[in-house]
ZADO-1210 file (C-alpha; in nm, 4 decimals, padded with zeros to 6 digits):
<atoms>
<atom x="01.0739" y="-01.3785" z="-03.0465" code="UNK" pos="1"/>
<atom x="01.1406" y="-01.7165" z="-03.0072" code="UNK" pos="2"/>
<atom x="00.9185" y="-01.7513" z="-02.6725" code="UNK" pos="3"/>
<atom x="00.5626" y="-01.6781" z="-02.7588" code="UNK" pos="4"/>
<atom x="00.3128" y="-01.9061" z="-02.5131" code="UNK" pos="5"/>
<atom x="00.0106" y="-01.7787" z="-02.5150" code="UNK" pos="6"/>
<atom x="-00.1365" y="-01.4993" z="-02.2724" code="UNK" pos="7"/>
<atom x="-00.4655" y="-01.5199" z="-02.1384" code="UNK" pos="8"/>
<atom x="-00.6074" y="-01.1992" z="-02.0744" code="UNK" pos="9"/>
<atom x="-00.8946" y="-01.1629" z="-01.8226" code="UNK" pos="10"/>
<atom x="-01.1259" y="-00.8828" z="-01.7990" code="UNK" pos="11"/>
<atom x="-01.4280" y="-00.8305" z="-01.5426" code="UNK" pos="12"/>
<atom x="-01.6934" y="-00.6062" z="-01.6930" code="UNK" pos="13"/>
<atom x="-01.9213" y="-00.4115" z="-01.4554" code="UNK" pos="14"/>
<atom x="-02.0599" y="-00.0466" z="-01.5424" code="UNK" pos="15"/>
<atom x="-01.7778" y="00.0525" z="-01.7859" code="UNK" pos="16"/>
<atom x="-01.9866" y="00.1430" z="-02.0834" code="UNK" pos="17"/>
<atom x="-01.6945" y="00.4432" z="-02.0781" code="UNK" pos="18"/>
<atom x="-01.3816" y="00.3044" z="-02.1192" code="UNK" pos="19"/>
<atom x="-01.4520" y="-00.0660" z="-02.2064" code="UNK" pos="20"/>
<atom x="-01.3686" y="00.0359" z="-02.5676" code="UNK" pos="21"/>
<atom x="-01.0432" y="00.1747" z="-02.4602" code="UNK" pos="22"/>
<atom x="-00.9546" y="-00.1315" z="-02.2359" code="UNK" pos="23"/>
<atom x="-01.0228" y="-00.4116" z="-02.5089" code="UNK" pos="24"/>
<atom x="-00.8774" y="-00.1743" z="-02.7687" code="UNK" pos="25"/>
<atom x="-00.5267" y="-00.1809" z="-02.5718" code="UNK" pos="26"/>
<atom x="-00.5181" y="-00.5568" z="-02.5768" code="UNK" pos="27"/>
<atom x="-00.6355" y="-00.5428" z="-02.9546" code="UNK" pos="28"/>
<atom x="-00.3311" y="-00.3141" z="-03.0351" code="UNK" pos="29"/>
<atom x="-00.0577" y="-00.4921" z="-02.8850" code="UNK" pos="30"/>
<atom x="00.2632" y="-00.5682" z="-03.0221" code="UNK" pos="31"/>
<atom x="00.2625" y="-00.9360" z="-02.8897" code="UNK" pos="32"/>
<atom x="-00.0325" y="-01.1426" z="-03.0788" code="UNK" pos="33"/>
<atom x="-00.0206" y="-01.4468" z="-02.9294" code="UNK" pos="34"/>
<atom x="-00.3030" y="-01.3948" z="-02.6956" code="UNK" pos="35"/>
<atom x="-00.6891" y="-01.4623" z="-02.5410" code="UNK" pos="36"/>
<atom x="-00.9197" y="-01.2005" z="-02.4311" code="UNK" pos="37"/>
<atom x="-01.1624" y="-01.3401" z="-02.2183" code="UNK" pos="38"/>
<atom x="-01.4495" y="-01.0866" z="-02.1214" code="UNK" pos="39"/>
<atom x="-01.6673" y="-01.1130" z="-01.8462" code="UNK" pos="40"/>
<atom x="-01.9826" y="-00.9528" z="-01.8252" code="UNK" pos="41"/>
<atom x="-02.0789" y="-00.9729" z="-01.5090" code="UNK" pos="42"/>
<atom x="-02.4823" y="-00.8498" z="-01.5664" code="UNK" pos="43"/>
<atom x="-02.3633" y="-00.4989" z="-01.6138" code="UNK" pos="44"/>
<atom x="-02.6907" y="-00.3103" z="-01.7252" code="UNK" pos="45"/>
<atom x="-02.5817" y="-00.0538" z="-01.9561" code="UNK" pos="46"/>
<atom x="-02.4676" y="-00.1661" z="-02.2947" code="UNK" pos="47"/>
<atom x="-02.1173" y="-00.3153" z="-02.1904" code="UNK" pos="48"/>
<atom x="-02.2541" y="-00.6762" z="-02.2892" code="UNK" pos="49"/>
<atom x="-02.3531" y="-00.5564" z="-02.6275" code="UNK" pos="50"/>
<atom x="-01.9827" y="-00.4117" z="-02.6801" code="UNK" pos="51"/>
<atom x="-01.8573" y="-00.6719" z="-02.5957" code="UNK" pos="52"/>
<atom x="-02.0110" y="-00.9712" z="-02.8288" code="UNK" pos="53"/>
<atom x="-01.9485" y="-00.7325" z="-03.0921" code="UNK" pos="54"/>
<atom x="-01.5449" y="-00.7042" z="-03.0563" code="UNK" pos="55"/>
<atom x="-01.5861" y="-01.0591" z="-03.0019" code="UNK" pos="56"/>
<atom x="-01.7695" y="-01.1354" z="-03.3419" code="UNK" pos="57"/>
<atom x="-01.4339" y="-00.9692" z="-03.5443" code="UNK" pos="58"/>
<atom x="-01.1529" y="-01.0873" z="-03.3705" code="UNK" pos="59"/>
<atom x="-01.2041" y="-01.5192" z="-03.2536" code="UNK" pos="60"/>
<atom x="-00.8881" y="-01.4218" z="-02.9969" code="UNK" pos="61"/>
<atom x="-01.2041" y="-01.2843" z="-02.7740" code="UNK" pos="62"/>
<atom x="-01.4377" y="-01.4780" z="-02.5823" code="UNK" pos="63"/>
<atom x="-01.7466" y="-01.3699" z="-02.3750" code="UNK" pos="64"/>
<atom x="-01.9114" y="-01.4859" z="-02.0728" code="UNK" pos="65"/>
<atom x="-02.2362" y="-01.3049" z="-01.9784" code="UNK" pos="66"/>
<atom x="-02.2957" y="-01.4307" z="-01.6360" code="UNK" pos="67"/>
<atom x="-02.5746" y="-01.2624" z="-01.3577" code="UNK" pos="68"/>
<atom x="-02.4060" y="-00.9770" z="-01.1021" code="UNK" pos="69"/>
<atom x="-02.1787" y="-01.1497" z="-00.8900" code="UNK" pos="70"/>
<atom x="-01.8897" y="-00.9244" z="-00.8400" code="UNK" pos="71"/>
<atom x="-01.5694" y="-00.8803" z="-00.9046" code="UNK" pos="72"/>
<atom x="-01.4131" y="-01.2322" z="-00.7916" code="UNK" pos="73"/>
<atom x="-01.6968" y="-01.4395" z="-00.9449" code="UNK" pos="74"/>
<atom x="-01.6284" y="-01.2540" z="-01.2874" code="UNK" pos="75"/>
<atom x="-01.2675" y="-01.3418" z="-01.2796" code="UNK" pos="76"/>
<atom x="-01.3096" y="-01.7206" z="-01.1370" code="UNK" pos="77"/>
<atom x="-01.5425" y="-01.7723" z="-01.4083" code="UNK" pos="78"/>
<atom x="-01.2563" y="-01.6450" z="-01.6505" code="UNK" pos="79"/>
<atom x="-00.9762" y="-01.8550" z="-01.5039" code="UNK" pos="80"/>
<atom x="-01.2088" y="-02.1374" z="-01.5435" code="UNK" pos="81"/>
<atom x="-01.2088" y="-02.1414" z="-01.9185" code="UNK" pos="82"/>
<atom x="-00.8820" y="-02.0209" z="-02.0355" code="UNK" pos="83"/>
<atom x="-00.6303" y="-02.1200" z="-02.2290" code="UNK" pos="84"/>
<atom x="-00.3424" y="-01.9619" z="-02.1779" code="UNK" pos="85"/>
<atom x="00.0027" y="-02.0800" z="-02.0472" code="UNK" pos="86"/>
<atom x="00.0437" y="-01.7124" z="-01.8738" code="UNK" pos="87"/>
<atom x="-00.2647" y="-01.5186" z="-01.6933" code="UNK" pos="88"/>
<atom x="-00.3156" y="-01.1801" z="-01.6706" code="UNK" pos="89"/>
<atom x="-00.5992" y="-00.9457" z="-01.4903" code="UNK" pos="90"/>
<atom x="-00.6904" y="-00.6123" z="-01.6721" code="UNK" pos="91"/>
<atom x="-00.9989" y="-00.4392" z="-01.4854" code="UNK" pos="92"/>
<atom x="-01.2319" y="-00.2779" z="-01.7969" code="UNK" pos="93"/>
<atom x="-01.1973" y="00.0255" z="-01.7057" code="UNK" pos="94"/>
<atom x="-00.8162" y="00.0683" z="-01.7343" code="UNK" pos="95"/>
<atom x="-00.5794" y="-00.0464" z="-02.0147" code="UNK" pos="96"/>
<atom x="-00.2077" y="-00.1184" z="-02.0739" code="UNK" pos="97"/>
<atom x="00.0681" y="00.0524" z="-02.3265" code="UNK" pos="98"/>
<atom x="00.0968" y="-00.1224" z="-02.6253" code="UNK" pos="99"/>
<atom x="00.3977" y="-00.3520" z="-02.5155" code="UNK" pos="100"/>
<atom x="00.2866" y="-00.4706" z="-02.1913" code="UNK" pos="101"/>
<atom x="00.2545" y="-00.8053" z="-02.3267" code="UNK" pos="102"/>
<atom x="00.5580" y="-00.8267" z="-02.4990" code="UNK" pos="103"/>
<atom x="00.7738" y="-00.6902" z="-02.2474" code="UNK" pos="104"/>
<atom x="00.6111" y="-00.9048" z="-01.9622" code="UNK" pos="105"/>
<atom x="00.7269" y="-01.2342" z="-02.1769" code="UNK" pos="106"/>
<atom x="01.0421" y="-01.0791" z="-02.2562" code="UNK" pos="107"/>
<atom x="01.1054" y="-01.0230" z="-01.8968" code="UNK" pos="108"/>
<atom x="01.0073" y="-01.3873" z="-01.8094" code="UNK" pos="109"/>
<atom x="01.3018" y="-01.5141" z="-01.9705" code="UNK" pos="110"/>
<atom x="01.1315" y="-01.7592" z="-02.1634" code="UNK" pos="111"/>
<atom x="00.9162" y="-01.8780" z="-01.8646" code="UNK" pos="112"/>
<atom x="01.2421" y="-01.8741" z="-01.5961" code="UNK" pos="113"/>
<atom x="01.0077" y="-01.6566" z="-01.3584" code="UNK" pos="114"/>
<atom x="00.6846" y="-01.7718" z="-01.2488" code="UNK" pos="115"/>
<atom x="00.5658" y="-01.4373" z="-01.1509" code="UNK" pos="116"/>
<atom x="00.6111" y="-01.0728" z="-01.3645" code="UNK" pos="117"/>
<atom x="00.5012" y="-00.7141" z="-01.1664" code="UNK" pos="118"/>
<atom x="00.5479" y="-00.4507" z="-01.3377" code="UNK" pos="119"/>
<atom x="00.4755" y="-00.0858" z="-01.2189" code="UNK" pos="120"/>
<atom x="00.1700" y="00.0978" z="-01.2958" code="UNK" pos="121"/>
<atom x="00.0554" y="00.4596" z="-01.3574" code="UNK" pos="122"/>
<atom x="-00.2486" y="00.6221" z="-01.2629" code="UNK" pos="123"/>
<atom x="-00.4420" y="00.8289" z="-01.4758" code="UNK" pos="124"/>
<atom x="-00.6220" y="01.1124" z="-01.3895" code="UNK" pos="125"/>
<atom x="-00.9935" y="01.2372" z="-01.4625" code="UNK" pos="126"/>
<atom x="-00.7767" y="01.5445" z="-01.6125" code="UNK" pos="127"/>
<atom x="-00.5728" y="01.3298" z="-01.8307" code="UNK" pos="128"/>
<atom x="-00.2691" y="01.3419" z="-01.6265" code="UNK" pos="129"/>
<atom x="-00.0985" y="01.0983" z="-01.5487" code="UNK" pos="130"/>
<atom x="00.1258" y="00.9659" z="-01.1779" code="UNK" pos="131"/>
<atom x="00.3889" y="00.6881" z="-01.2550" code="UNK" pos="132"/>
<atom x="00.3220" y="00.5027" z="-00.8720" code="UNK" pos="133"/>
<atom x="00.6162" y="00.2609" z="-00.9496" code="UNK" pos="134"/>
<atom x="00.9307" y="00.4683" z="-01.0458" code="UNK" pos="135"/>
<atom x="01.0730" y="00.4306" z="-00.6875" code="UNK" pos="136"/>
<atom x="01.0767" y="00.0087" z="-00.7131" code="UNK" pos="137"/>
<atom x="01.3866" y="-00.1861" z="-00.7205" code="UNK" pos="138"/>
<atom x="01.4389" y="-00.4561" z="-01.0182" code="UNK" pos="139"/>
<atom x="01.4659" y="-00.7451" z="-00.8281" code="UNK" pos="140"/>
<atom x="01.4264" y="-01.0625" z="-00.8743" code="UNK" pos="141"/>
<atom x="01.4838" y="-01.1515" z="-00.5067" code="UNK" pos="142"/>
<atom x="01.1896" y="-01.3840" z="-00.4462" code="UNK" pos="143"/>
<atom x="01.1626" y="-01.3670" z="-00.0373" code="UNK" pos="144"/>
<atom x="01.2302" y="-00.9680" z="-00.0636" code="UNK" pos="145"/>
<atom x="00.9255" y="-00.9729" z="-00.3018" code="UNK" pos="146"/>
<atom x="00.7456" y="-01.1968" z="-00.0813" code="UNK" pos="147"/>
<atom x="00.7481" y="-00.9606" z="00.2573" code="UNK" pos="148"/>
<atom x="00.6569" y="-00.6716" z="00.0155" code="UNK" pos="149"/>
<atom x="00.3274" y="-00.8297" z="-00.0580" code="UNK" pos="150"/>
<atom x="00.2767" y="-01.0191" z="00.2962" code="UNK" pos="151"/>
<atom x="00.3376" y="-00.6716" z="00.4430" code="UNK" pos="152"/>
<atom x="00.1187" y="-00.4783" z="00.1455" code="UNK" pos="153"/>
<atom x="00.4130" y="-00.2758" z="00.1113" code="UNK" pos="154"/>
<atom x="00.4133" y="-00.3653" z="-00.2579" code="UNK" pos="155"/>
<atom x="00.0659" y="-00.3655" z="-00.3925" code="UNK" pos="156"/>
<atom x="-00.1492" y="-00.6374" z="-00.3886" code="UNK" pos="157"/>
<atom x="-00.3875" y="-00.6057" z="-00.6580" code="UNK" pos="158"/>
<atom x="-00.3984" y="-00.8446" z="-00.9188" code="UNK" pos="159"/>
<atom x="-00.4460" y="-00.6647" z="-01.1951" code="UNK" pos="160"/>
<atom x="-00.0978" y="-00.5929" z="-01.3922" code="UNK" pos="161"/>
<atom x="00.0498" y="-00.8947" z="-01.2875" code="UNK" pos="162"/>
<atom x="00.1680" y="-01.1265" z="-01.5293" code="UNK" pos="163"/>
<atom x="00.1112" y="-01.5215" z="-01.3933" code="UNK" pos="164"/>
<atom x="00.1967" y="-01.8959" z="-01.4570" code="UNK" pos="165"/>
<atom x="-00.1543" y="-02.0840" z="-01.5032" code="UNK" pos="166"/>
<atom x="-00.0534" y="-02.3365" z="-01.2170" code="UNK" pos="167"/>
<atom x="-00.0517" y="-02.0982" z="-00.9383" code="UNK" pos="168"/>
<atom x="-00.4581" y="-02.0485" z="-01.0254" code="UNK" pos="169"/>
<atom x="-00.5120" y="-02.4144" z="-00.9943" code="UNK" pos="170"/>
<atom x="-00.7295" y="-02.5355" z="-00.7113" code="UNK" pos="171"/>
<atom x="-00.7329" y="-02.1276" z="-00.5816" code="UNK" pos="172"/>
<atom x="-01.0297" y="-01.9044" z="-00.6456" code="UNK" pos="173"/>
<atom x="-01.0812" y="-01.5129" z="-00.5500" code="UNK" pos="174"/>
<atom x="-01.3252" y="-01.4660" z="-00.2257" code="UNK" pos="175"/>
<atom x="-01.6727" y="-01.4375" z="-00.3688" code="UNK" pos="176"/>
<atom x="-01.8799" y="-01.1458" z="-00.2059" code="UNK" pos="177"/>
<atom x="-01.6195" y="-01.0312" z="-00.0141" code="UNK" pos="178"/>
<atom x="-01.4231" y="-00.7045" z="-00.1004" code="UNK" pos="179"/>
<atom x="-00.9919" y="-00.6380" z="-00.1014" code="UNK" pos="180"/>
<atom x="-01.0481" y="-00.9837" z="-00.2416" code="UNK" pos="181"/>
<atom x="-00.7269" y="-00.9189" z="-00.4484" code="UNK" pos="182"/>
<atom x="-00.5121" y="-00.9114" z="-00.1194" code="UNK" pos="183"/>
<atom x="-00.6378" y="-01.1886" z="00.0366" code="UNK" pos="184"/>
<atom x="-00.5108" y="-01.4068" z="-00.2045" code="UNK" pos="185"/>
<atom x="-00.1942" y="-01.2611" z="-00.3636" code="UNK" pos="186"/>
<atom x="-00.0145" y="-01.3749" z="-00.0758" code="UNK" pos="187"/>
<atom x="-00.0834" y="-01.7046" z="-00.1592" code="UNK" pos="188"/>
<atom x="00.0218" y="-01.7080" z="-00.5047" code="UNK" pos="189"/>
<atom x="00.3773" y="-01.5580" z="-00.4196" code="UNK" pos="190"/>
<atom x="00.4748" y="-01.8063" z="-00.1465" code="UNK" pos="191"/>
<atom x="00.3030" y="-02.1019" z="-00.4217" code="UNK" pos="192"/>
<atom x="00.5347" y="-01.9273" z="-00.6862" code="UNK" pos="193"/>
<atom x="00.8846" y="-02.0393" z="-00.7198" code="UNK" pos="194"/>
<atom x="01.0366" y="-01.7454" z="-00.8655" code="UNK" pos="195"/>
<atom x="00.9159" y="-01.3740" z="-00.9478" code="UNK" pos="196"/>
<atom x="01.0689" y="-01.1090" z="-01.1672" code="UNK" pos="197"/>
<atom x="00.9723" y="-00.7097" z="-01.0603" code="UNK" pos="198"/>
<atom x="01.0241" y="-00.4386" z="-01.2893" code="UNK" pos="199"/>
<atom x="00.9512" y="-00.0341" z="-01.2097" code="UNK" pos="200"/>
<atom x="00.8527" y="-00.0087" z="-01.5914" code="UNK" pos="201"/>
<atom x="00.5098" y="00.1333" z="-01.5839" code="UNK" pos="202"/>
<atom x="00.2957" y="-00.0938" z="-01.8576" code="UNK" pos="203"/>
<atom x="-00.0387" y="-00.0588" z="-01.6447" code="UNK" pos="204"/>
<atom x="-00.3091" y="00.2360" z="-01.6786" code="UNK" pos="205"/>
<atom x="-00.5380" y="00.2106" z="-01.3548" code="UNK" pos="206"/>
<atom x="-00.8149" y="00.4873" z="-01.4013" code="UNK" pos="207"/>
<atom x="-00.9266" y="00.7158" z="-01.1372" code="UNK" pos="208"/>
<atom x="-01.1571" y="00.9023" z="-01.4328" code="UNK" pos="209"/>
<atom x="-01.4598" y="00.6520" z="-01.3266" code="UNK" pos="210"/>
<atom x="-01.7621" y="00.8062" z="-01.1066" code="UNK" pos="211"/>
<atom x="-01.8698" y="00.4790" z="-01.0649" code="UNK" pos="212"/>
<atom x="-01.5738" y="00.3464" z="-00.8668" code="UNK" pos="213"/>
<atom x="-01.5771" y="00.6984" z="-00.6959" code="UNK" pos="214"/>
<atom x="-01.9188" y="00.6126" z="-00.5364" code="UNK" pos="215"/>
<atom x="-01.7731" y="00.3324" z="-00.3569" code="UNK" pos="216"/>
<atom x="-01.7118" y="00.3936" z="-00.0098" code="UNK" pos="217"/>
<atom x="-01.9454" y="00.6692" z="-00.0011" code="UNK" pos="218"/>
<atom x="-02.1389" y="00.5581" z="00.3053" code="UNK" pos="219"/>
<atom x="-02.0771" y="00.3807" z="00.6770" code="UNK" pos="220"/>
<atom x="-02.2203" y="00.0348" z="00.4937" code="UNK" pos="221"/>
<atom x="-01.9695" y="00.0323" z="00.2092" code="UNK" pos="222"/>
<atom x="-01.6968" y="00.1472" z="00.4861" code="UNK" pos="223"/>
<atom x="-01.7811" y="-00.1289" z="00.7232" code="UNK" pos="224"/>
<atom x="-01.7667" y="-00.4232" z="00.3725" code="UNK" pos="225"/>
<atom x="-01.4208" y="-00.2457" z="00.3185" code="UNK" pos="226"/>
<atom x="-01.3228" y="-00.2714" z="00.6535" code="UNK" pos="227"/>
<atom x="-01.4056" y="-00.6018" z="00.7042" code="UNK" pos="228"/>
<atom x="-01.2618" y="-00.7578" z="00.3999" code="UNK" pos="229"/>
<atom x="-00.9147" y="-00.5777" z="00.5203" code="UNK" pos="230"/>
<atom x="-00.9426" y="-00.7509" z="00.8369" code="UNK" pos="231"/>
<atom x="-00.9897" y="-01.1316" z="00.6591" code="UNK" pos="232"/>
<atom x="-00.7260" y="-01.0586" z="00.4141" code="UNK" pos="233"/>
<atom x="-00.4686" y="-00.9173" z="00.7076" code="UNK" pos="234"/>
<atom x="-00.5789" y="-01.2258" z="00.9091" code="UNK" pos="235"/>
<atom x="-00.5285" y="-01.4856" z="00.5491" code="UNK" pos="236"/>
<atom x="-00.1796" y="-01.2885" z="00.5719" code="UNK" pos="237"/>
<atom x="-00.1223" y="-01.4005" z="00.9281" code="UNK" pos="238"/>
<atom x="-00.2207" y="-01.7528" z="00.8654" code="UNK" pos="239"/>
<atom x="00.0670" y="-01.7456" z="00.5984" code="UNK" pos="240"/>
<atom x="00.3179" y="-01.5557" z="00.7803" code="UNK" pos="241"/>
<atom x="00.2399" y="-01.8287" z="01.0460" code="UNK" pos="242"/>
<atom x="00.3411" y="-02.0870" z="00.8033" code="UNK" pos="243"/>
<atom x="00.6375" y="-01.8962" z="00.6117" code="UNK" pos="244"/>
<atom x="00.8023" y="-01.5874" z="00.7815" code="UNK" pos="245"/>
<atom x="00.7020" y="-01.6550" z="01.0976" code="UNK" pos="246"/>
<atom x="00.8961" y="-01.3380" z="01.2254" code="UNK" pos="247"/>
<atom x="00.6673" y="-01.1373" z="01.0244" code="UNK" pos="248"/>
<atom x="00.3715" y="-01.2684" z="01.2055" code="UNK" pos="249"/>
<atom x="00.3366" y="-00.9868" z="01.4686" code="UNK" pos="250"/>
<atom x="00.3412" y="-00.7284" z="01.1923" code="UNK" pos="251"/>
<atom x="00.0246" y="-00.9027" z="01.0213" code="UNK" pos="252"/>
<atom x="-00.1712" y="-01.0314" z="01.2987" code="UNK" pos="253"/>
<atom x="-00.1717" y="-00.5847" z="01.4333" code="UNK" pos="254"/>
<atom x="-00.2804" y="-00.4756" z="01.0996" code="UNK" pos="255"/>
<atom x="-00.5522" y="-00.6979" z="01.1271" code="UNK" pos="256"/>
<atom x="-00.6463" y="-00.6383" z="01.4700" code="UNK" pos="257"/>
<atom x="-00.6579" y="-00.2718" z="01.3753" code="UNK" pos="258"/>
<atom x="-00.8771" y="-00.3572" z="01.0699" code="UNK" pos="259"/>
<atom x="-01.1207" y="-00.5540" z="01.3341" code="UNK" pos="260"/>
<atom x="-01.1531" y="-00.2507" z="01.5728" code="UNK" pos="261"/>
<atom x="-01.1809" y="00.0156" z="01.2821" code="UNK" pos="262"/>
<atom x="-01.4888" y="-00.2196" z="01.1700" code="UNK" pos="263"/>
<atom x="-01.6354" y="-00.3378" z="01.4954" code="UNK" pos="264"/>
<atom x="-01.7021" y="00.0352" z="01.6232" code="UNK" pos="265"/>
<atom x="-01.7916" y="00.1392" z="01.3066" code="UNK" pos="266"/>
<atom x="-02.0787" y="-00.1330" z="01.2529" code="UNK" pos="267"/>
<atom x="-02.1922" y="-00.1012" z="01.6624" code="UNK" pos="268"/>
<atom x="-02.4586" y="00.1244" z="01.5897" code="UNK" pos="269"/>
<atom x="-02.5462" y="-00.0057" z="01.2662" code="UNK" pos="270"/>
<atom x="-02.4782" y="-00.3995" z="01.2417" code="UNK" pos="271"/>
<atom x="-02.4751" y="-00.4093" z="00.8678" code="UNK" pos="272"/>
<atom x="-02.2111" y="-00.7206" z="00.8899" code="UNK" pos="273"/>
<atom x="-02.3787" y="-01.0967" z="00.9431" code="UNK" pos="274"/>
<atom x="-02.3984" y="-01.1778" z="01.3232" code="UNK" pos="275"/>
<atom x="-02.1307" y="-01.4069" z="01.2296" code="UNK" pos="276"/>
<atom x="-01.9384" y="-01.1912" z="01.0810" code="UNK" pos="277"/>
<atom x="-01.9821" y="-00.9520" z="01.3942" code="UNK" pos="278"/>
<atom x="-01.8964" y="-01.2003" z="01.6456" code="UNK" pos="279"/>
<atom x="-01.5652" y="-01.2987" z="01.3902" code="UNK" pos="280"/>
<atom x="-01.4744" y="-00.9421" z="01.4801" code="UNK" pos="281"/>
<atom x="-01.4969" y="-00.9358" z="01.8993" code="UNK" pos="282"/>
<atom x="-01.3501" y="-01.2993" z="01.9188" code="UNK" pos="283"/>
<atom x="-01.0206" y="-01.1667" z="01.7551" code="UNK" pos="284"/>
<atom x="-01.0556" y="-00.8434" z="01.9471" code="UNK" pos="285"/>
<atom x="-01.0941" y="-01.0245" z="02.2472" code="UNK" pos="286"/>
<atom x="-00.8212" y="-01.2986" z="02.1820" code="UNK" pos="287"/>
<atom x="-00.5438" y="-01.0132" z="02.0808" code="UNK" pos="288"/>
<atom x="-00.6833" y="-00.8036" z="02.3712" code="UNK" pos="289"/>
<atom x="-00.2770" y="-00.8022" z="02.5079" code="UNK" pos="290"/>
<atom x="-00.1321" y="-00.6990" z="02.1943" code="UNK" pos="291"/>
<atom x="00.0193" y="-00.3805" z="02.1819" code="UNK" pos="292"/>
<atom x="-00.1511" y="-00.0656" z="01.9595" code="UNK" pos="293"/>
<atom x="-00.1519" y="00.2606" z="01.8836" code="UNK" pos="294"/>
<atom x="-00.3609" y="00.4722" z="02.1860" code="UNK" pos="295"/>
<atom x="-00.6483" y="00.5302" z="01.9420" code="UNK" pos="296"/>
<atom x="-00.7090" y="00.1832" z="01.8569" code="UNK" pos="297"/>
<atom x="-00.6160" y="00.0422" z="02.2267" code="UNK" pos="298"/>
<atom x="-00.8488" y="00.2770" z="02.3774" code="UNK" pos="299"/>
<atom x="-01.1155" y="00.1752" z="02.1525" code="UNK" pos="300"/>
<atom x="-01.0429" y="-00.1578" z="02.2096" code="UNK" pos="301"/>
<atom x="-01.0338" y="-00.1088" z="02.5031" code="UNK" pos="302"/>
<atom x="-01.4003" y="-00.0062" z="02.4869" code="UNK" pos="303"/>
<atom x="-01.4881" y="-00.2760" z="02.3191" code="UNK" pos="304"/>
<atom x="-01.3411" y="-00.5436" z="02.5717" code="UNK" pos="305"/>
<atom x="-01.5251" y="-00.2946" z="02.8594" code="UNK" pos="306"/>
<atom x="-01.8333" y="-00.3137" z="02.6894" code="UNK" pos="307"/>
<atom x="-01.8795" y="00.0859" z="02.6794" code="UNK" pos="308"/>
<atom x="-02.2087" y="00.0940" z="02.5046" code="UNK" pos="309"/>
<atom x="-02.2381" y="00.4670" z="02.4928" code="UNK" pos="310"/>
<atom x="-01.8846" y="00.5839" z="02.4305" code="UNK" pos="311"/>
<atom x="-01.8870" y="00.3074" z="02.1206" code="UNK" pos="312"/>
<atom x="-02.2203" y="00.4085" z="02.0101" code="UNK" pos="313"/>
<atom x="-02.0924" y="00.7765" z="02.0034" code="UNK" pos="314"/>
<atom x="-01.7641" y="00.6437" z="01.8303" code="UNK" pos="315"/>
<atom x="-01.9454" y="00.4511" z="01.5500" code="UNK" pos="316"/>
<atom x="-02.1098" y="00.8023" z="01.4803" code="UNK" pos="317"/>
<atom x="-01.8337" y="00.9940" z="01.4650" code="UNK" pos="318"/>
<atom x="-01.6777" y="00.6941" z="01.1980" code="UNK" pos="319"/>
<atom x="-01.9920" y="00.7517" z="01.0425" code="UNK" pos="320"/>
<atom x="-01.9689" y="01.1732" z="01.0052" code="UNK" pos="321"/>
<atom x="-01.5960" y="01.0945" z="00.9060" code="UNK" pos="322"/>
<atom x="-01.6603" y="00.8905" z="00.6093" code="UNK" pos="323"/>
<atom x="-01.9680" y="01.1091" z="00.4752" code="UNK" pos="324"/>
<atom x="-01.7436" y="01.3955" z="00.4967" code="UNK" pos="325"/>
<atom x="-01.4574" y="01.1806" z="00.3214" code="UNK" pos="326"/>
<atom x="-01.6354" y="01.1000" z="00.0744" code="UNK" pos="327"/>
<atom x="-01.7582" y="01.4547" z="-00.0407" code="UNK" pos="328"/>
<atom x="-01.4285" y="01.5484" z="-00.0145" code="UNK" pos="329"/>
<atom x="-01.3294" y="01.2660" z="-00.2957" code="UNK" pos="330"/>
<atom x="-01.6166" y="01.3782" z="-00.5014" code="UNK" pos="331"/>
<atom x="-01.5359" y="01.7570" z="-00.4537" code="UNK" pos="332"/>
<atom x="-01.1601" y="01.6381" z="-00.5966" code="UNK" pos="333"/>
<atom x="-01.2816" y="01.4422" z="-00.8538" code="UNK" pos="334"/>
<atom x="-01.5260" y="01.7289" z="-00.9879" code="UNK" pos="335"/>
<atom x="-01.2354" y="01.9660" z="-01.0025" code="UNK" pos="336"/>
<atom x="-01.0056" y="01.7754" z="-01.1860" code="UNK" pos="337"/>
<atom x="-01.2852" y="01.7031" z="-01.4752" code="UNK" pos="338"/>
</atoms>
């Protein structure tokens, strides 16, 4: 291979002691050798920090950052800050990549012709089975088509599994303290890029085996934070559409509005959100009170705008029960698959 640039593999690490060896080993076993791996121990309370250090002692390409727990965004930002590669690749610590993933992605880059390489992925379940989620993708380097897929969330917005030119992350960070951080920045990255290549070839293995991941969304507080994060992400997509893809702005607005209504109703009884965030939701809903929505969302928006307190309390209670039931069903499916 003539073109062999340094690839910085950034791995945020938190409470994945059961999977971290597999993750790191999958990089060590790559057929492509010109990489550095930055392991960011985000204050993990288990043995992850020590495991990372032990790998770094054995291989000079591995670097470890230890920091107090600040969340996924801060961990990735810390890795971006010190990485030296021409390319950046994000890998979550409970996931792994196939042994020729980096080699193939560098090959697909056509000696750096493209700014982003987006490869396919498969889900790994607790029973060991795999499900390729990219088999229906069409290979393309049509940047407008790829951008639109990202903007409308028709293509996965997660940061991991994609190879990015380093310059794309200059002056760009993941939003700290928010969920759905990948979706928040993804459209910005793709509209900053001058070219991209999409392939359905599955190179990334996304784990559905981690019980700690299952715990997310177990209660109404998690649900509220998730939906509020999606609201912020869709609003950011709406902003980008306003600048670069005006015909798609309405779709992004409707998605942001649906998330705003869901979040407002779920948070009505609990008030988990800070008052400033709560008022931001309320303001967005009022500002878009004439935008057409499906019936259920339209009805709930009417309750919000009309300040129908009793019905909003009832809707909030129903949502809380639904979230609890959904979590129990996910938990049952996870245990049944083990």
